[in-house]
SEGU-140783 format. One line per 2 residues: number of its first residue (from 0); their letters; for each residue x, y, z of C-alpha. Coordinates in pm, whole numbers, always signed. Example, Ala and Ser with C-alpha at 12.3 -4.5 7.8 and 13.67 -1.06 7.14 Angstrom:
0) AS) +1230/-450/+780  +1367/-106/+714
This chain:
0) MS) +5070/+10427/+8288  +4896/+10463/+8619
2) RR) +4949/+10734/+8876  +4910/+10549/+9204
4) PA) +5040/+10703/+9527  +5332/+10530/+9693
6) VA) +5131/+10390/+9980  +5285/+10045/+10006
8) AC) +5631/+9930/+10098  +5839/+9873/+9789
10) AL) +5889/+9507/+9870  +5514/+9461/+9845
12) AV) +5461/+9703/+9558  +5659/+9529/+9288
14) LT) +5703/+9182/+9149  +6071/+9147/+9083
16) LG) +6159/+8968/+8762  +6534/+8968/+8800
18) AT) +6778/+8801/+9032  +6793/+9101/+9265
20) SA) +6533/+9325/+9419  +6413/+9625/+9222
22) CS) +6366/+9814/+9550  +6641/+10048/+9652
24) ST) +6673/+10405/+9768  +7002/+10443/+9586
26) SS) +7099/+10446/+9221  +7158/+10101/+9080
28) SA) +7366/+10186/+8776  +7696/+10090/+8931
30) DG) +7905/+9849/+8732  +7800/+9489/+8756
32) PG) +8005/+9181/+8667  +8273/+9263/+8416
34) GT) +8204/+9634/+8437  +7854/+9599/+8290
36) PT) +7619/+9875/+8412  +7307/+9763/+8597
38) VK) +6981/+9950/+8546  +6663/+9891/+8746
40) LM) +6354/+9938/+8530  +5997/+9905/+8653
42) VG) +5722/+9853/+8394  +5361/+9964/+8429
44) GI) +5228/+9610/+8379  +5499/+9401/+8217
46) DK) +5264/+9129/+8087  +5047/+9378/+7892
48) QI) +5096/+9372/+7516  +5166/+9747/+7510
50) YL) +5473/+9682/+7724  +5596/+9357/+7567
52) PY) +5927/+9499/+7428  +6090/+9507/+7773
54) KL) +6074/+9134/+7843  +6114/+9051/+7475
56) AD) +6448/+9236/+7469  +6558/+9029/+7767
58) NL) +6451/+8697/+7612  +6615/+8784/+7280
60) GF) +6941/+8841/+7467  +6966/+9203/+7353
62) YK) +7041/+9354/+7694  +7338/+9121/+7724
64) KY) +7440/+9180/+7361  +7451/+9556/+7407
66) GV) +7625/+9542/+7744  +7369/+9633/+8007
68) NV) +7226/+9433/+8296  +6858/+9527/+8324
70) VL) +6668/+9427/+8638  +6302/+9425/+8535
72) ST) +6010/+9459/+8772  +5643/+9542/+8733
74) ET) +5400/+9760/+8924  +5113/+9577/+9089
76) DG) +4755/+9675/+9167  +4744/+9883/+9484
78) GV) +5118/+9940/+9480  +5349/+10218/+9375
80) GA) +5319/+10320/+9009  +5624/+10265/+8788
82) ED) +5663/+10637/+8713  +5637/+10726/+9082
84) AM) +5891/+10460/+9178  +6128/+10614/+8922
86) AS) +6067/+10970/+9041  +6132/+10874/+9403
88) GQ) +6453/+10686/+9319  +6329/+10336/+9403
90) VD) +6421/+10238/+9047  +6627/+10412/+8781
92) MA) +6384/+10410/+8491  +6019/+10341/+8420
94) GA) +5847/+10168/+8133  +5551/+10405/+8128
96) WY) +5359/+10651/+7914  +5524/+10961/+7768
98) NH) +5252/+11191/+7905  +5393/+11146/+8255
100) TI) +5694/+11360/+8156  +5453/+11650/+8101
102) DF) +5275/+11579/+8430  +5604/+11579/+8618
104) QV) +5715/+11907/+8459  +5392/+12071/+8573
106) KG) +5482/+11950/+8924  +5833/+12098/+8893
108) KA) +6017/+11770/+8831  +6243/+11716/+8530
110) VE) +6170/+11377/+8371  +6236/+11281/+8009
112) DV) +6152/+11009/+7758  +6471/+10850/+7619
114) VQ) +6320/+10603/+7370  +5965/+10582/+7234
116) LS) +5817/+10238/+7176  +5466/+10320/+7054
118) GA) +5283/+10584/+6857  +4944/+10496/+7005
120) PG) +4809/+10417/+7352  +4730/+10056/+7258
122) ER) +4390/+10097/+7424  +4037/+10022/+7313
124) EM) +3710/+10147/+7460  +3528/+9819/+7518
126) CT) +3152/+9860/+7565  +2863/+9628/+7640
128) AK) +2588/+9590/+7381  +2326/+9739/+7612
130) SG) +2542/+10046/+7684  +2447/+10205/+7355
132) VH) +2795/+10353/+7329  +2929/+10368/+6975
134) SA) +3141/+10684/+7007  +3251/+10928/+7276
136) AD) +2940/+11136/+7208  +2747/+10855/+7381
138) FK) +2941/+10883/+7711  +2678/+11108/+7871
140) DK) +2522/+10957/+8187  +2742/+10647/+8157
142) TL) +2986/+10495/+8408  +3319/+10433/+8238
144) GV) +3595/+10211/+8366  +3961/+10317/+8363
146) TD) +4271/+10144/+8497  +4260/+10373/+8798
148) LG) +4170/+10736/+8858  +4456/+10962/+8748
150) SG) +4597/+10703/+8509  +4669/+10748/+8141
152) TD) +4344/+10570/+8057  +4161/+10819/+8279
154) TL) +4318/+11111/+8092  +4231/+10957/+7756
156) TQ) +3873/+10887/+7861  +3829/+11252/+7957
158) LL) +3986/+11361/+7628  +3752/+11143/+7422
160) AA) +3457/+11281/+7615  +3567/+11638/+7549
162) KG) +3603/+11564/+7178  +3253/+11418/+7186
164) NV) +3124/+11737/+7352  +3049/+11556/+7678
166) KT) +3153/+11740/+7994  +3338/+11564/+8273
168) NE) +3047/+11613/+8514  +2810/+11445/+8270
170) FS) +2955/+11096/+8317  +3129/+10892/+8587
172) RI) +3472/+10726/+8594  +3574/+10437/+8816
174) GV) +3894/+10237/+8853  +3855/+9877/+8735
176) GA) +4216/+9771/+8689  +4293/+9534/+8402
178) GS) +4251/+9166/+8325  +3981/+8977/+8515
180) TA) +3868/+9281/+8717  +3806/+9483/+8399
182) VA) +3615/+9192/+8246  +3406/+9159/+8563
184) AL) +3320/+9531/+8558  +3145/+9478/+8225
186) QN) +2992/+9144/+8321  +2830/+9269/+8642
188) GK) +2719/+9603/+8502  +2954/+9808/+8715
190) AA) +3068/+9993/+8400  +2911/+10047/+8061
192) CV) +3257/+10056/+7901  +3617/+10005/+8007
194) MT) +3929/+10139/+7844  +4182/+9857/+7833
196) TQ) +4456/+9688/+7636  +4538/+9347/+7499
198) PT) +4511/+9074/+7613  +4213/+9199/+7819
200) VA) +4046/+9320/+7497  +4063/+8970/+7351
202) AI) +3923/+8820/+7670  +3627/+9061/+7667
204) EK) +3555/+8977/+7304  +3591/+8603/+7359
206) KG) +3350/+8609/+7654  +3105/+8815/+7448
208) VG) +3067/+9083/+7714  +3182/+9378/+7505
210) TS) +3308/+9505/+7172  +3549/+9777/+7063
212) AI) +3370/+10111/+7026  +3679/+10330/+6991
214) DL) +4020/+10222/+6860  +4324/+10380/+7022
216) AT) +4524/+10062/+6976  +4704/+10146/+6654
218) TA) +4883/+10455/+6526  +4618/+10498/+6257
220) GA) +4339/+10461/+6515  +4500/+10720/+6740
222) QN) +4532/+10962/+6450  +4163/+10922/+6368
224) AL) +4040/+10955/+6727  +4293/+11199/+6871
226) GG) +4402/+11404/+6572  +4755/+11270/+6546
228) AW) +5005/+11013/+6667  +4972/+10980/+7045
230) PA) +5304/+10842/+7172  +5240/+10628/+7477
232) AG) +5475/+10349/+7591  +5836/+10450/+7632
234) VI) +6121/+10465/+7881  +6121/+10765/+8111
236) AR) +6376/+10870/+8371  +6476/+11169/+8578
238) TD) +6680/+11409/+8367  +6952/+11440/+8631
240) WV) +6986/+11060/+8638  +7002/+11041/+8257
242) NA) +7272/+11308/+8243  +7478/+11125/+8503
244) HK) +7447/+10783/+8337  +7450/+10844/+7962
246) PA) +7658/+10535/+7870  +7416/+10307/+8056
248) VQ) +7115/+10480/+7903  +7263/+10443/+7555
250) KL) +7320/+10070/+7600  +6964/+10020/+7722
252) VN) +6825/+10218/+7428  +7048/+10022/+7187
254) AL) +6888/+9700/+7312  +6532/+9830/+7292
256) VA) +6574/+9984/+6946  +6709/+9650/+6822
258) TM) +6401/+9490/+6977  +6165/+9732/+6799
260) HW) +6323/+9646/+6464  +6290/+9277/+6549
262) IN) +5920/+9327/+6625  +5876/+9512/+6297
264) TH) +6026/+9227/+6096  +5864/+8932/+6274
266) SA) +5511/+8798/+6304  +5289/+8807/+6608
268) AD) +5344/+8432/+6644  +5722/+8479/+6639
270) IA) +5690/+8742/+6912  +5459/+8530/+7127
272) NK) +5703/+8239/+7103  +5974/+8455/+7259
274) LP) +5765/+8571/+7555  +5706/+8388/+7884
276) SS) +5426/+8134/+7853  +5235/+8300/+8139
278) YV) +5211/+8622/+7935  +5053/+8460/+7631
280) SN) +4840/+8183/+7782  +4657/+8228/+8111
282) QL) +4310/+8243/+8267  +4215/+8525/+8029
284) VT) +4340/+8411/+7690  +4483/+8120/+7499
286) KA) +4803/+8161/+7302  +4599/+8167/+6982
288) DY) +4391/+8452/+7127  +4706/+8639/+7221
290) IS) +4857/+8603/+6875  +4533/+8713/+6708
292) AL) +4514/+9019/+6933  +4878/+9110/+6871
294) TQ) +4831/+9072/+6496  +4543/+9318/+6519
296) DK) +4720/+9577/+6734  +5085/+9534/+6637
298) GQ) +5063/+9865/+6448  +5103/+10059/+6772
300) FL) +5474/+9979/+6787  +5727/+10215/+6631
302) PD) +6003/+10037/+6437  +6293/+10256/+6546
304) GI) +6235/+10412/+6890  +6205/+10764/+6747
306) MP) +5953/+11008/+6897  +5713/+11077/+6607
308) AG) +5676/+11428/+6467  +5384/+11610/+6623
310) GP) +5337/+11343/+6888  +5439/+11552/+7189
312) KT) +5213/+11838/+7077  +4917/+11601/+7046
314) VL) +4980/+11466/+7397  +5020/+11817/+7540
316) AT) +4691/+11916/+7378  +4534/+11620/+7560
318) EE) +4678/+11729/+7893  +4561/+12087/+7836
320) LV) +4211/+11980/+7740  +4162/+11780/+8058
322) GH) +4324/+12046/+8275  +4651/+11869/+8360
324) AT) +4883/+12116/+8185  +4910/+12449/+8008
326) SS) +5089/+12568/+7696  +5375/+12692/+7918
328) VN) +5515/+12337/+7921  +5852/+12315/+7746
330) LG) +5809/+12004/+7533  +6172/+12010/+7423
332) TT) +6281/+11895/+7769  +6027/+11611/+7795
334) FT) +6195/+11383/+7541  +6512/+11327/+7344
336) ND) +6571/+11140/+7020  +6950/+11150/+7062
338) FA) +6981/+10802/+7214  +6747/+10640/+6961
340) IE) +6922/+10804/+6665  +7257/+10679/+6791
342) AN) +7110/+10333/+6858  +6988/+10305/+6499
344) KT) +7336/+10398/+6377  +7498/+10147/+6610
346) GG) +7269/+9868/+6495  +7291/+9962/+6130
348) FT) +6915/+10012/+6116  +6714/+10237/+5887
350) TT) +6489/+10488/+6060  +6140/+10529/+5917
352) TA) +5968/+10751/+6174  +5969/+11125/+6103
354) PA) +6121/+11255/+6429  +5975/+11520/+6652
356) GS) +6194/+11830/+6686  +6291/+11992/+7012
358) NG) +5958/+12177/+7018  +5756/+11860/+6966
């Protein structure tokens, strides 16, 4: 979800989670063993709960089941952002936020969302007790932490401020990353609040350094705070690449849609048991903490991969409000439900999300 410039060599910018490197200047969707297409997908923080479907699909064997070899990697602090790596051709697809498709269109680049995993950002505004922040109206004269400047959390922080009638020049924003660095920003008084996701939220609560002032972690929370579903995590790719590799895209979406239905029908404990142990138990949280946090925020995930009705319009309104876009954006080219609809048919699944039309 971050927008970091590509200032580091790719070999240093990503942590490869597959057998081969995720760094390449050429397309990687050539047939693999047995004619199976290979897709390189970089995630904007693969161990974050908001992005758990990507590795979960792998561990459930769904990529293999649906006939696609997915080489997963993750962006790292100070490295190239997942969406920028995708746009520059270092990887084929990015596990990133939908709003980047709007940002890219404004910059003259055609990028689209091919499957939507969440209807909410999965974020919470975590504030210290002494901050006095209980809503966005209290942001004035405060220093607020975001993942990094220009990231999705930065955009959302500015949006919340605007809705609270606080102007951008009336508060400060600083990049604090996620995990231990975000916790430290609250502990040492560097920031009054930080916008972050699970499991960092759980770590902040467990250490007693902050509580949730604003809930953007569930679809219902996003609707209350932002005026509608705010689709965040999804798979985005260059439109020209999607058009040239539709069979591979369909197989990837088939696997992820099956994963979303699996998430919808299983408990947080079931999900945690299928993830790498390092994701669910580390220096920040215990496995019990992770499961508790996921139980609380599991409502962000969409059960069928369908872009929710009105979601793109809500996101565009966000981008307009903070000055990143105008109403001239053609939302119909920023996403497609075609692959997800076909994936639900292929898997024999029932769709429950009211889909967004071509105009959002």
